[in-house]
KEKE-3310 file (N, C-alpha, C; in steps of 0.2 Angstrom, whole numbers, plus 5000, padded with zeros to 4 digits):
npx = (4945:4940:4944:4940:4938:4939:4947:4960:4973:4974:4983:4998:5009:5020:5031:5044:5042:5041:5054:5061:5058:5063:5075:5070:5063:5071:5075:5063:5069:5076:5085:5082:5069:5063:5065:5057:5047:5043:5044:5034:5022:5028:5023:5009:5005:5007:5012:5006:4999:5003:4997:4998:4993:4995:5007:5018:5038:5041:5046:5043:5035:5046:5056:5047:5044:5058:5057:5051:5039:5022:5020:5010:5002:4995:4994:4990:4999:5010:5021:5028:5027:5035:5049:5048:5051:5063:5069:5078:5072:5059:5052:5046:5035:5015:5007:4993:4991:4980:4965:4966:4954:4947:4952:4957:4962:4970:4962:4964:4970:4979:4984:4979:4989:4992:5003:5014:5005:4994:4982:4977:4980:4969:4954:4941:4930:4921:4927:4938:4932:4928:4938:4942:4931:4935:4949:4944:4936:4948:4952:4957:4945:4950:4959:4969:4968:4980:4984:4996:4996:4995:4988:4979:4985:4981:4980:4987:4986:4980:4960:4954:4966:4977:4990:5004:5019:5029:5041:5058:5072:5089:5089:5078:5058:5045:5026:5011:4994:4977:4960:4949:4937:4932:4939:4955:4970:4985:5001:5016:5029:5048:5061:5078:5092:5109:5110:5100:5079:5062:5046:5035:5018:5006:4994:4980:4967:4964:4962:4954:4956:4946:4937:4941:4938:4926:4923:4930:4922:4912:4913:4916:4925:4933:4941:4957:4971:4979:4994:5006:5018:5029:5035:5026:5022:5014:4998:4991:4986:4994:5002:5008:5003:4996:4997:4987:4978:4963:4953:4946:4931)
npy = (5124:5107:5094:5079:5062:5058:5070:5067:5058:5041:5031:5035:5026:5026:5019:5025:5030:5017:5012:5021:5017:5008:5014:5029:5023:5020:5020:5011:4997:4996:4985:4987:4990:4983:4971:4967:4970:4958:4946:4949:4949:4933:4927:4930:4919:4908:4899:4895:4900:4918:4932:4947:4960:4975:4972:4977:4979:4970:4972:4966:4954:4947:4944:4936:4925:4920:4916:4901:4901:4901:4913:4924:4940:4955:4966:4984:4992:4987:4991:4991:4979:4973:4976:4970:4957:4957:4955:4944:4927:4934:4933:4919:4922:4921:4935:4944:4955:4969:4977:4979:4979:4973:4962:4944:4931:4912:4901:4900:4910:4910:4922:4938:4954:4971:4983:4998:5009:5005:5004:5017:5021:5017:5029:5032:5029:5018:5010:5005:5002:4988:4983:4977:4968:4961:4955:4947:4938:4932:4925:4910:4901:4907:4913:4928:4945:4959:4976:4990:5005:5025:5037:5048:5061:5075:5081:5098:5103:5119:5124:5129:5128:5121:5115:5104:5102:5087:5081:5088:5089:5091:5085:5083:5088:5087:5088:5089:5091:5095:5089:5089:5092:5079:5069:5069:5065:5075:5070:5078:5077:5084:5083:5085:5083:5084:5097:5097:5096:5086:5080:5073:5067:5058:5052:5049:5042:5046:5038:5032:5024:5018:5016:5007:4996:4996:4992:4979:4974:4973:4967:4954:4951:4952:4962:4958:4961:4977:4988:4999:5000:4988:4982:4979:4991:4997:5003:5022:5036:5045:5039:5036:5028:5014:4994:4984:4970:4960:4946:4930:4922)
npz = (4988:4978:4975:4962:4962:4947:4942:4946:4940:4940:4934:4937:4938:4929:4914:4916:4930:4936:4933:4940:4950:4966:4967:4970:4982:4991:5006:5009:5008:5018:5030:5042:5043:5031:5036:5049:5042:5033:5041:5052:5041:5036:5049:5050:5038:5043:5035:5023:5007:4999:4996:4987:4987:4973:4971:4966:4964:4968:4981:4993:4992:4987:4995:5003:4996:4994:5009:5007:5004:4996:4985:4979:4966:4963:4950:4946:4936:4922:4919:4931:4934:4924:4930:4939:4937:4930:4942:4955:4954:4953:4939:4945:4950:4952:4944:4944:4932:4935:4942:4959:4968:4959:4951:4950:4958:4956:4967:4986:5000:5013:5018:5013:5008:5010:5007:5012:5010:5000:4998:4999:4986:4977:4974:4978:4990:4987:4979:4986:4998:4989:4987:4999:4999:4989:4994:5007:4998:4993:5005:5013:5026:5042:5035:5037:5033:5030:5034:5029:5033:5031:5046:5044:5039:5047:5059:5064:5052:5048:5048:5032:5026:5014:5010:5014:5023:5019:5018:5018:5009:5003:4990:4988:4989:4999:4996:5002:4995:5001:5001:5008:5009:4999:5006:5000:4994:4984:4984:4980:4974:4973:4965:4965:4956:4950:4946:4939:4938:4944:4944:4953:4955:4966:4968:4982:4991:5010:5023:5036:5051:5059:5048:5039:5048:5048:5032:5035:5042:5034:5023:5031:5037:5053:5065:5072:5076:5079:5078:5078:5071:5061:5070:5080:5088:5102:5095:5098:5101:5094:5086:5068:5059:5053:5058:5053:5056:5050:5052:5042:5048)
capx = (4948:4940:4948:4937:4944:4940:4951:4966:4976:4977:4989:5006:5015:5023:5037:5051:5043:5044:5061:5066:5054:5066:5080:5067:5062:5075:5072:5060:5074:5083:5083:5076:5060:5061:5064:5051:5040:5044:5044:5028:5017:5027:5020:5002:5004:5007:5015:5000:4998:5001:4994:4999:4989:5000:5014:5023:5041:5043:5050:5040:5036:5052:5058:5044:5046:5063:5059:5049:5031:5019:5015:5005:5001:4990:4996:4988:5004:5014:5029:5030:5028:5041:5053:5049:5053:5069:5074:5080:5063:5052:5049:5042:5030:5010:5006:4987:4988:4971:4963:4967:4947:4941:4955:4955:4969:4968:4964:4962:4977:4982:4986:4981:4990:4994:5009:5017:4996:4993:4975:4976:4980:4960:4952:4935:4928:4919:4932:4945:4926:4927:4946:4943:4929:4939:4954:4941:4933:4953:4956:4955:4945:4954:4965:4971:4971:4986:4986:5000:4991:4998:4985:4975:4989:4978:4986:4991:4983:4973:4954:4955:4975:4978:4996:5007:5027:5032:5051:5063:5080:5094:5087:5070:5055:5038:5020:5003:4991:4973:4955:4947:4927:4931:4943:4959:4977:4990:5007:5019:5037:5050:5067:5084:5100:5115:5108:5089:5073:5057:5042:5027:5014:5004:4986:4978:4962:4966:4953:4955:4958:4937:4931:4944:4935:4919:4924:4932:4916:4908:4918:4914:4932:4935:4951:4962:4976:4981:4999:5006:5021:5028:5037:5021:5024:5009:4995:4989:4982:4999:5002:5007:5004:4995:4996:4980:4975:4957:4953:4940:4929)
capy = (5120:5101:5087:5072:5057:5058:5075:5064:5053:5035:5029:5038:5023:5026:5014:5029:5030:5010:5012:5022:5016:5007:5021:5033:5020:5016:5020:5007:4992:4997:4980:4990:4990:4979:4964:4967:4970:4952:4944:4950:4943:4926:4922:4929:4916:4901:4892:4894:4903:4921:4935:4953:4968:4978:4968:4983:4979:4963:4972:4961:4949:4941:4940:4931:4919:4917:4910:4896:4904:4902:4921:4927:4946:4959:4975:4988:4994:4983:4993:4988:4970:4971:4976:4964:4950:4959:4951:4937:4924:4940:4927:4914:4923:4923:4940:4946:4964:4971:4984:4977:4979:4967:4956:4938:4925:4906:4897:4904:4911:4910:4928:4943:4959:4978:4989:5003:5015:5004:5004:5023:5022:5018:5034:5033:5023:5012:5006:5005:4996:4982:4979:4972:4962:4955:4953:4944:4933:4928:4921:4904:4902:4908:4917:4935:4953:4964:4981:4995:5013:5029:5039:5055:5069:5080:5087:5103:5106:5124:5127:5130:5128:5115:5112:5104:5099:5080:5081:5091:5088:5095:5083:5081:5089:5082:5094:5086:5094:5091:5090:5087:5088:5073:5065:5065:5072:5073:5070:5083:5076:5088:5079:5087:5080:5086:5103:5094:5096:5082:5081:5065:5067:5054:5052:5044:5043:5042:5032:5031:5016:5016:5017:5002:4993:4995:4990:4973:4972:4974:4959:4947:4950:4954:4965:4954:4966:4984:4991:5005:4997:4980:4979:4979:4994:4999:5009:5027:5044:5049:5033:5039:5022:5008:4990:4981:4963:4957:4938:4927:4916)
capz = (4982:4977:4968:4964:4960:4941:4940:4947:4937:4941:4929:4935:4938:4920:4914:4920:4937:4938:4932:4947:4960:4968:4969:4977:4986:4994:5013:5012:5005:5022:5032:5049:5038:5027:5039:5052:5037:5030:5049:5051:5038:5038:5055:5048:5035:5046:5031:5018:5001:5000:4990:4988:4981:4972:4972:4961:4960:4975:4988:5000:4990:4982:5001:5007:4991:4995:5014:5003:5004:4989:4984:4970:4968:4956:4950:4942:4933:4918:4918:4940:4935:4923:4933:4946:4932:4930:4949:4954:4956:4950:4935:4946:4955:4948:4945:4938:4928:4935:4946:4964:4968:4954:4947:4954:4958:4960:4971:4992:5000:5021:5018:5009:5011:5005:5012:5011:5008:4994:4998:4997:4979:4977:4976:4980:4997:4985:4977:4993:4999:4984:4988:5002:4999:4986:4996:5009:4994:4992:5009:5015:5033:5048:5034:5036:5029:5033:5027:5032:5029:5037:5049:5040:5042:5049:5065:5061:5046:5050:5046:5024:5023:5009:5008:5020:5020:5023:5017:5016:5010:4999:4985:4989:4992:4999:5000:5003:4996:5004:5000:5014:5008:4996:5009:4997:4994:4982:4986:4978:4974:4967:4966:4963:4956:4947:4941:4934:4944:4943:4948:4955:4956:4971:4973:4985:4996:5012:5026:5045:5055:5059:5041:5036:5051:5043:5025:5033:5044:5028:5020:5037:5043:5062:5067:5076:5079:5077:5079:5076:5065:5061:5076:5085:5095:5104:5092:5100:5095:5092:5080:5061:5054:5057:5054:5055:5055:5049:5050:5044:5053)
cpx = (4944:4942:4942:4940:4944:4945:4957:4967:4979:4982:4996:5008:5016:5029:5044:5048:5046:5051:5063:5063:5060:5072:5075:5064:5064:5076:5069:5062:5075:5081:5080:5071:5058:5059:5059:5044:5037:5042:5036:5021:5019:5022:5014:5001:5004:5009:5010:5000:4998:5001:4997:4996:4992:5007:5017:5029:5044:5047:5049:5040:5041:5057:5053:5044:5053:5064:5053:5041:5030:5016:5014:5006:4996:4992:4993:4993:5007:5020:5032:5032:5033:5048:5053:5050:5058:5074:5076:5075:5059:5050:5044:5035:5023:5010:4997:4988:4979:4973:4963:4958:4943:4945:4957:4963:4967:4967:4962:4969:4973:4982:4985:4984:4994:4998:5010:5009:4996:4985:4970:4977:4972:4958:4946:4935:4923:4923:4939:4937:4927:4932:4946:4937:4932:4945:4951:4937:4942:4955:4952:4951:4948:4960:4965:4973:4976:4986:4992:4997:4995:4990:4983:4982:4987:4979:4987:4989:4977:4968:4957:4964:4974:4984:5000:5013:5028:5039:5052:5071:5083:5092:5080:5064:5049:5032:5014:5001:4982:4966:4952:4936:4928:4936:4950:4967:4979:4996:5012:5027:5041:5058:5073:5090:5101:5113:5100:5085:5066:5054:5037:5023:5009:4999:4982:4973:4963:4960:4956:4955:4950:4934:4935:4940:4928:4920:4924:4926:4909:4907:4917:4922:4930:4943:4954:4968:4977:4988:5001:5014:5023:5031:5035:5021:5014:5006:4992:4989:4988:5002:5002:5005:5001:4996:4992:4980:4966:4957:4947:4939:4931)
cpy = (5111:5098:5080:5067:5055:5063:5072:5057:5045:5031:5034:5032:5019:5020:5017:5031:5021:5009:5015:5021:5014:5011:5025:5030:5016:5014:5013:5000:4992:4990:4982:4991:4985:4971:4962:4966:4961:4948:4943:4947:4936:4923:4925:4924:4910:4896:4890:4899:4912:4925:4942:4956:4972:4978:4972:4979:4972:4966:4969:4957:4944:4940:4934:4924:4914:4913:4902:4897:4903:4907:4922:4935:4949:4963:4975:4991:4988:4985:4991:4982:4967:4973:4972:4958:4951:4956:4944:4931:4930:4934:4920:4913:4925:4930:4944:4954:4967:4978:4978:4976:4976:4961:4950:4932:4918:4904:4903:4904:4912:4917:4932:4950:4966:4982:4997:5009:5012:5005:5011:5027:5020:5024:5037:5025:5017:5008:5004:4999:4988:4978:4975:4969:4958:4952:4945:4938:4927:4922:4914:4905:4901:4911:4926:4941:4956:4969:4987:5002:5018:5031:5045:5061:5075:5084:5092:5105:5112:5123:5130:5131:5120:5111:5111:5100:5091:5078:5087:5091:5091:5092:5080:5087:5088:5089:5090:5090:5091:5094:5088:5086:5082:5066:5065:5069:5069:5073:5072:5080:5080:5086:5082:5083:5083:5090:5101:5092:5090:5082:5074:5068:5062:5055:5048:5047:5041:5041:5032:5023:5013:5012:5009:4997:4989:4992:4981:4969:4969:4968:4952:4946:4954:4956:4960:4957:4972:4987:4998:5004:4990:4979:4979:4982:4996:5005:5014:5030:5047:5045:5038:5037:5016:5002:4985:4975:4958:4950:4937:4921:4909)
cpz = (4983:4970:4968:4960:4950:4935:4941:4945:4939:4937:4929:4938:4931:4918:4917:4928:4938:4938:4938:4953:4965:4971:4974:4982:4990:5002:5014:5011:5013:5026:5040:5047:5036:5030:5042:5048:5036:5036:5051:5049:5036:5043:5054:5043:5038:5038:5026:5014:5003:4995:4992:4985:4983:4975:4970:4961:4964:4979:4995:4996:4990:4991:5005:5002:4996:5003:5012:5002:4997:4987:4976:4971:4962:4956:4945:4936:4929:4921:4927:4939:4928:4925:4939:4941:4930:4936:4949:4957:4955:4946:4938:4948:4952:4947:4940:4936:4927:4941:4951:4967:4966:4951:4954:4955:4958:4964:4978:4996:5009:5021:5013:5013:5006:5011:5008:5006:5004:4994:4997:4988:4974:4979:4976:4989:4994:4982:4981:4997:4993:4986:4994:5003:4995:4989:5003:5003:4992:4998:5011:5022:5036:5042:5035:5032:5032:5029:5032:5029:5036:5040:5045:5044:5045:5052:5061:5055:5049:5044:5036:5021:5020:5006:5016:5020:5022:5023:5013:5015:5005:4993:4983:4993:4993:5001:5000:5000:4998:5003:5004:5013:5003:4997:5003:4996:4986:4984:4981:4979:4969:4971:4962:4961:4947:4941:4936:4941:4941:4946:4948:4958:4960:4970:4976:4990:5002:5015:5032:5045:5057:5051:5039:5042:5049:5038:5030:5036:5040:5021:5025:5039:5050:5064:5072:5080:5075:5080:5075:5070:5064:5066:5080:5092:5095:5097:5097:5097:5091:5086:5072:5055:5057:5053:5056:5050:5056:5050:5049:5045:5050)
residu = (MET:SER:LEU:SER:PRO:ASP:GLN:LEU:ASP:PRO:HIS:VAL:TRP:THR:GLU:SER:VAL:ALA:ARG:ASP:TYR:ASP:ARG:SER:SER:ALA:ALA:MET:TYR:ASP:PRO:ALA:VAL:LEU:ASP:PRO:THR:VAL:ARG:PHE:LEU:ALA:ASP:GLN:ALA:ARG:GLY:GLY:ARG:VAL:ALA:GLU:PHE:ALA:ILE:GLY:THR:GLY:ARG:VAL:ALA:LEU:PRO:LEU:ALA:ALA:GLN:GLY:LEU:ASP:VAL:ALA:GLY:ILE:GLU:PHE:SER:GLN:PRO:MET:VAL:ASP:GLU:LEU:ARG:ARG:LYS:ASP:GLY:GLY:ALA:ASN:ILE:PRO:VAL:ALA:VAL:GLY:ASP:MET:ALA:SER:ALA:THR:LEU:ARG:GLY:GLU:PHE:ALA:LEU:VAL:TYR:LEU:VAL:TYR:ASN:ALA:ILE:THR:CYS:LEU:LEU:SER:GLN:SER:ALA:GLN:LEU:GLN:CYS:VAL:ASP:ASN:ALA:ALA:ARG:HIS:LEU:GLN:PRO:GLY:GLY:ALA:LEU:VAL:MET:GLU:VAL:PHE:VAL:PRO:PRO:LEU:GLN:GLY:VAL:LEU:PRO:GLY:GLU:ALA:TYR:LYS:PRO:PHE:HIS:ILE:SER:ASP:ASP:HIS:LEU:GLY:ILE:ASP:GLU:PHE:ASP:THR:VAL:ASN:GLN:LEU:LEU:VAL:SER:HIS:HIS:TYR:SER:PHE:SER:GLU:GLY:THR:ALA:SER:ARG:PHE:ASP:SER:PRO:HIS:ARG:TYR:VAL:TRP:PRO:SER:GLU:LEU:ASP:LEU:MET:ALA:HIS:HIS:ALA:GLY:LEU:THR:LEU:ALA:GLU:ARG:TRP:ALA:ASP:TRP:ASP:ARG:THR:PRO:PHE:THR:ALA:ASP:SER:ARG:SER:HIS:VAL:SER:VAL:TRP:ARG:LYS:PRO)
# end
């Protein structure tokens, strides 16, 4: 199997997906998940301006704005922005609709952040590198770039194996399809409700922590912190995700 980026459709964030996004991501709105995220990012912002790349429907941006921070964002999907605009305070957040690898916001920021594996939605190494460069250009001196990214889940994948289930329940089946040659995966989501079934395919380019460090170095940033989660659990060889902070001199 070989999946090249041009075979995968990045335009998956359609109106129907956006309309159902908050429901399908309900676990990410759990205060046990969201509150530590907001606290961590607010600490890194130090009261300064904040930019979210892939702002989506505002899960994280709106709570930060509610704390009095000046928040802006970039989002590729207009339907996702439309959902943001329907929420309380959503109309007050400036959003540039475009590719986070190249779209720009006015001014400099104390914090640029990408959450929930957003960097992996860019399906080539060059696009991810351009995104990190773009984030660095938006940062003021001393500013921080923060990313929440899964560690590539290749442990337990046998040589030649292409599929690995990641979630099984009565109403959802999730299977990751791997292409280790091109460092790509597609997360296949099969949902079941009231006798009907639906499928959503989410393409990603998985990226290693050390690879992100090199991209950050290329952009003039230095690794300052790396944790396993927003609660600052130490990052180890067994960690399934990381929250990393790179700073601009």
